[in-house]
C-alpha positions as CSV (number, residue, x, y, z in Angstrom):
1,M,43.2,-49.0,36.6
2,L,40.3,-48.7,39.2
3,P,39.9,-51.3,41.9
4,R,37.3,-53.9,41.3
5,S,34.9,-52.6,44.0
6,R,35.2,-49.0,42.5
7,R,34.4,-50.3,39.0
8,I,31.3,-52.2,40.2
9,H,30.1,-49.0,42.0
10,C,30.4,-46.9,38.8
11,T,28.6,-49.5,36.9
12,V,25.7,-49.6,39.2
13,I,25.4,-45.8,39.1
14,L,25.5,-45.8,35.3
15,L,22.7,-48.4,35.1
16,L,20.5,-46.4,37.5
17,I,20.9,-43.3,35.3
18,L,20.0,-45.3,32.2
19,A,17.0,-46.8,33.8
20,V,15.3,-43.5,34.8
21,P,13.6,-42.9,31.4
22,F,12.2,-46.4,31.4
23,A,11.0,-46.4,34.9
24,S,7.3,-45.7,34.0
25,C,7.3,-48.2,31.1
26,R,5.7,-51.7,31.0
27,L,7.6,-54.8,29.7
28,G,5.0,-56.8,28.0
29,N,2.0,-57.3,30.4
30,S,4.1,-57.2,33.5
31,P,3.6,-54.1,35.7
32,V,6.6,-52.4,37.0
33,T,7.0,-50.0,39.9
34,K,6.5,-46.4,38.8
35,I,8.6,-43.5,40.2
36,S,8.2,-39.8,40.1
37,R,9.1,-38.2,36.7
38,V,12.3,-36.3,36.9
39,R,12.2,-32.7,35.3
40,F,15.4,-32.4,33.5
41,S,14.4,-29.0,31.7
42,P,11.4,-26.7,31.4
43,F,11.6,-27.0,27.6
44,L,10.5,-30.7,27.9
45,D,7.2,-29.7,29.6
46,A,4.2,-29.6,27.3
47,V,3.2,-25.9,26.2
48,Q,-0.1,-24.9,27.6
49,P,-2.4,-23.5,24.9
50,D,-3.7,-19.9,25.2
51,V,-7.5,-19.7,25.1
52,T,-7.9,-16.1,26.1
53,P,-9.1,-13.8,23.3
54,P,-7.9,-10.2,23.0
55,V,-9.9,-7.5,24.9
56,W,-11.4,-4.3,23.5
57,P,-11.4,-1.3,25.9
58,E,-14.7,0.4,26.7
59,G,-15.6,3.0,24.2
60,S,-13.8,1.4,21.2
61,K,-14.7,3.0,18.0
62,I,-14.1,3.6,14.3
63,I,-13.8,7.1,13.0
64,A,-13.4,8.5,9.5
65,T,-10.2,10.5,9.1
66,L,-10.4,11.2,5.3
67,I,-13.4,10.9,2.9
68,T,-13.3,12.0,-0.7
69,A,-15.3,11.0,-3.8
70,S,-12.9,8.1,-4.4
71,S,-11.3,7.2,-1.1
72,L,-12.0,6.4,2.6
73,N,-9.5,6.4,5.4
74,I,-10.5,5.3,8.9
75,G,-8.9,5.1,12.4
76,Y,-9.8,2.3,14.9
77,S,-9.1,1.7,18.6
78,H,-6.3,-0.5,19.9
79,A,-7.2,-3.9,21.5
80,S,-4.9,-5.7,24.0
81,D,-4.0,-9.3,24.8
82,D,-2.1,-11.1,27.6
83,N,0.6,-12.1,25.0
84,G,1.2,-8.5,24.1
85,I,0.6,-9.1,20.4
86,V,-2.6,-8.2,18.6
87,N,-3.2,-8.3,14.9
88,Y,-6.5,-7.3,13.1
89,K,-9.0,-8.5,10.5
90,I,-10.8,-5.8,8.7
91,L,-14.1,-6.8,7.2
92,V,-15.5,-4.4,4.5
93,N,-19.1,-5.0,3.7
94,G,-18.7,-8.4,5.5
95,A,-15.7,-9.6,3.4
96,W,-12.2,-10.3,4.7
97,D,-9.3,-9.9,2.2
98,G,-7.3,-12.5,4.1
99,M,-4.7,-10.1,5.5
100,L,-3.8,-9.5,9.1
101,H,-3.1,-5.9,9.9
102,M,-0.5,-5.1,12.6
103,D,-1.2,-3.0,15.7
104,N,0.5,0.5,15.6
105,S,0.9,1.6,19.2
106,Y,2.7,4.7,18.1
107,Y,-0.5,6.4,17.0
108,A,-3.7,7.0,19.0
109,D,-5.7,4.9,16.6
110,N,-4.8,2.2,14.1
111,M,-5.2,3.4,10.5
112,F,-6.8,1.8,7.3
113,G,-7.5,3.3,3.9
114,M,-9.1,2.5,0.6
115,S,-8.7,4.2,-2.7
116,S,-10.1,4.0,-6.3
117,L,-13.6,3.7,-5.0
118,P,-16.9,4.7,-6.7
119,S,-18.4,8.0,-5.6
120,N,-21.5,8.2,-3.2
121,T,-21.0,4.5,-2.2
122,T,-21.6,3.1,1.3
123,Y,-19.0,0.9,3.1
124,T,-19.4,-0.9,6.4
125,F,-16.2,-1.7,8.4
126,Q,-16.0,-4.4,11.1
127,I,-12.8,-4.9,13.2
128,I,-11.8,-8.2,14.6
129,A,-8.8,-8.5,17.0
130,V,-6.7,-11.8,16.7
131,D,-3.8,-13.0,19.0
132,P,-0.9,-15.3,18.0
133,F,-2.9,-18.3,19.1
134,G,-5.8,-17.5,16.8
135,N,-8.2,-16.4,19.4
136,Q,-10.5,-13.7,18.1
137,S,-12.6,-10.9,19.6
138,V,-15.2,-8.8,17.6
139,G,-14.7,-5.1,18.0
140,P,-16.4,-1.9,16.8
141,S,-18.1,-1.4,13.4
142,A,-19.1,1.7,11.5
143,T,-20.6,2.7,8.2
144,F,-19.4,5.5,5.9
145,S,-19.9,6.7,2.3
146,T,-17.6,8.2,-0.3
147,A,-18.4,11.8,-1.4
148,P,-20.7,12.5,-4.4
149,Q,-19.0,13.2,-7.7
150,N,-21.1,16.4,-8.3
151,C,-18.3,18.5,-6.8
152,A,-16.1,17.9,-9.9
153,G,-15.1,21.1,-11.5
154,Y,-16.5,23.4,-8.8
155,E,-14.2,26.1,-7.4
156,A,-15.9,26.0,-3.9
157,C,-17.5,22.8,-2.7
158,L,-18.0,21.7,0.9
159,V,-19.4,18.2,1.7
160,F,-20.8,17.4,5.2
161,M,-21.8,14.2,6.8
162,A,-23.0,13.5,10.4
163,S,-22.7,10.3,12.4
164,Y,-22.6,9.5,16.1
165,H,-20.6,7.2,18.5
166,G,-22.3,5.4,21.3
167,I,-25.7,4.0,22.0
168,A,-28.6,6.6,22.1
169,Y,-30.6,5.5,25.1
170,P,-32.3,7.6,27.9
171,G,-29.6,9.1,30.2
172,A,-26.7,8.2,27.8
173,T,-24.2,10.6,26.4
174,I,-23.3,10.2,22.6
175,V,-20.7,11.9,20.6
176,L,-22.1,13.5,17.5
177,V,-19.5,13.8,14.7
178,G,-19.7,16.2,11.8
179,T,-17.3,15.3,9.0
180,F,-16.4,18.2,6.6
181,S,-14.7,17.6,3.3
182,N,-13.4,20.3,0.8
183,S,-14.0,18.7,-2.7
184,G,-13.6,22.0,-4.5
185,Q,-10.6,24.0,-5.6
186,D,-10.8,26.9,-3.1
187,P,-9.7,27.0,0.6
188,I,-12.9,26.7,2.9
189,R,-13.5,27.7,6.5
190,V,-16.5,26.5,8.4
191,L,-18.0,29.2,10.5
192,G,-20.2,27.0,12.5
193,M,-22.2,23.7,12.8
194,N,-25.4,24.2,14.6
195,V,-27.2,21.1,15.9
196,T,-30.8,21.4,17.4
197,G,-33.1,18.8,18.7
198,D,-35.4,18.2,21.7
199,F,-32.3,17.5,23.7
200,G,-31.1,21.0,23.3
201,S,-29.0,23.2,20.9
202,Y,-25.3,23.0,20.3
203,I,-23.0,25.2,18.2
204,K,-19.4,24.1,17.2
205,E,-17.0,26.1,15.3
206,G,-15.8,24.4,12.2
207,P,-12.3,23.8,10.6
208,V,-10.3,25.5,7.8
209,L,-9.9,23.0,5.1
210,S,-7.5,23.1,2.2
211,T,-8.3,21.4,-1.1
212,G,-9.0,17.7,-0.6
213,Q,-8.8,17.9,3.2
214,T,-11.3,16.4,5.5
215,A,-11.8,17.2,9.3
216,N,-14.2,16.3,12.0
217,R,-15.9,18.3,14.7
218,T,-17.6,16.6,17.7
219,V,-20.4,17.5,20.1
220,N,-21.3,15.6,23.2
221,V,-25.0,15.3,23.3
222,V,-26.7,14.1,26.5
223,I,-30.0,12.2,25.9
224,P,-32.5,13.2,28.6
225,S,-33.2,10.4,31.1
226,N,-37.0,10.8,30.4
227,E,-36.6,10.7,26.6
228,T,-39.2,8.6,24.9
229,L,-37.9,5.7,22.8
230,G,-38.1,6.0,19.0
231,P,-37.0,8.4,16.3
232,H,-36.4,12.2,17.2
233,M,-35.8,15.0,14.8
234,I,-32.4,16.7,14.5
235,D,-31.8,19.9,12.6
236,F,-28.3,20.8,11.1
237,F,-27.3,24.1,10.0
238,V,-23.8,24.8,8.5
239,S,-22.4,28.2,7.5
240,W,-19.1,28.5,5.6
241,Q,-16.8,30.8,3.6
242,Y,-14.5,30.1,0.6
243,Q,-11.4,32.0,-0.4
244,K,-11.3,32.9,-4.1
245,I,-8.1,31.9,-6.0
246,I,-7.8,35.2,-7.8
247,D,-8.2,38.0,-5.1
248,Q,-7.5,35.8,-2.0
249,L,-10.6,37.3,-0.3
250,W,-13.1,35.4,1.7
251,Y,-16.8,35.2,0.5
252,F,-19.8,33.5,2.1
253,G,-20.9,30.2,0.7
254,S,-24.4,29.1,0.2
255,N,-25.3,28.0,3.8
256,F,-27.2,24.7,3.9
257,W,-29.7,23.2,6.3
258,K,-31.0,19.6,6.7
259,N,-33.0,17.6,9.2
260,S,-32.5,14.0,10.2
261,T,-33.7,11.5,12.8
262,L,-31.9,10.0,15.8
263,T,-33.5,6.8,17.1
264,V,-33.5,6.4,20.9
265,V,-33.4,2.8,22.1
266,S,-33.9,1.0,25.5
267,R,-30.8,0.8,27.7
268,P,-28.5,-2.0,26.5
269,S,-27.5,-5.0,28.6
270,S,-24.0,-5.2,30.2
271,T,-23.0,-7.8,27.6
272,Q,-23.6,-5.7,24.6
273,L,-20.6,-4.5,22.6
274,P,-19.3,-1.0,23.1
275,G,-21.0,1.8,21.2
276,T,-20.1,2.1,17.6
277,S,-20.3,4.8,14.9
278,N,-23.5,5.1,13.1
279,R,-24.7,7.3,10.3
280,L,-27.7,9.4,11.2
281,R,-30.9,8.2,9.6
282,S,-32.0,10.0,6.4
283,L,-29.2,12.5,6.4
284,G,-27.0,11.5,3.6
285,W,-24.5,14.0,2.3
286,L,-25.2,17.7,2.5
287,T,-23.4,19.7,-0.1
288,G,-22.9,23.5,-0.5
289,M,-21.6,24.4,-3.9
290,L,-20.9,27.6,-5.8
291,A,-20.3,28.1,-9.5
292,G,-17.2,26.9,-11.3
293,V,-14.3,28.8,-13.0
294,M,-16.6,30.7,-15.3
295,S,-18.5,32.2,-12.3
296,Y,-15.6,34.9,-12.0
297,G,-14.1,34.5,-15.4
298,W,-14.9,38.1,-15.9
299,L,-12.0,38.8,-13.6
300,I,-9.8,37.3,-16.2
301,I,-11.7,38.3,-19.4
302,A,-12.3,42.0,-18.4
303,P,-8.6,43.0,-18.2
304,Y,-7.8,41.2,-21.5
305,T,-10.6,43.0,-23.2
306,V,-9.4,46.4,-21.9
307,L,-5.9,45.6,-23.2
308,V,-7.1,44.6,-26.6
309,S,-9.3,47.8,-26.8
310,L,-6.3,50.1,-25.8
311,G,-4.2,48.4,-28.4
312,S,-6.8,48.9,-31.1
313,I,-7.2,52.6,-30.2
314,M,-3.4,53.1,-30.4
315,V,-3.1,51.4,-33.7
316,V,-5.9,53.6,-35.2
317,K,-4.3,56.8,-33.9
318,R,-1.0,55.8,-35.4
319,D,-2.6,55.2,-38.8
320,M,-4.3,58.6,-38.6
321,R,-0.9,60.3,-37.8
322,K,0.7,58.7,-40.7
323,R,-2.1,59.6,-43.1
324,E,-1.9,63.3,-41.8
325,A,1.8,63.4,-42.4
326,L,1.4,62.0,-46.0
327,R,-1.4,64.6,-46.7
328,K,0.9,67.5,-45.6
329,A,3.9,66.2,-47.6
330,S,1.8,65.9,-50.9
331,V,0.4,69.6,-50.4
332,N,4.0,70.9,-50.1
């Protein structure tokens, strides 16, 4: 058993330890002496809320990666946050479906797709970055349209749409994007996309497209520093070929030409959002089509007709030989 003095000493220490949590309290209306709060663990400290929204990098954009008569696939830039976690709200024509889409850093762009859509219909996409604390940052937007349905049943059908990234102001550089879609049944190769305007002339070799495939070609267009504000005419000329299914040879498609307008605006302020993707005014879809299966059905029908004719001739000759043999036998 401990000596009496040692027991008193331990009791005093125990009472002091128990008194620490109540050192800042008041008993009734009597003030007590306050002591500094003792930090027993960092987990007892209050968590400071995060009020910093995600950040979109300069030049953030949305691009079309696949467009058909019934589907739209897009890619959009990555945002960043000090917590290292970013999710995205995707608004389609201003409506959010309530889902948060995860960031996929494995790819250069995040991806999103829609299917079972009506043909020749316009959709506007808006991307909003969200961090784990609910802070939001509005990102790029873009407008695209599904392809027209008039390609159905055509052996060769090339659909083309032009848009641009950036803000077209004097002295700026915008990225003109030509989107090519093979909506027919034959392979297609685009020989060239020629773009001409008062800012100069550009030629870009096009892609080779299998059935149902979509690909983009881009041209960096420099807006002259002395360019006047307002609409400016742009001419597009697209030449292409298609490969027939039957003979595997390449034939020239019906080249198509279209003009559009690009509106030059005043230089934006430093607080304006990065340039987004915009469809060129009055352009719409440009479609080059060739006749359907019956256009070269003669390649199938002609050999069949020849075979039938040869068969008929052989049958007639055989009957003639039989008749001649019977006639000789009756004479003898």
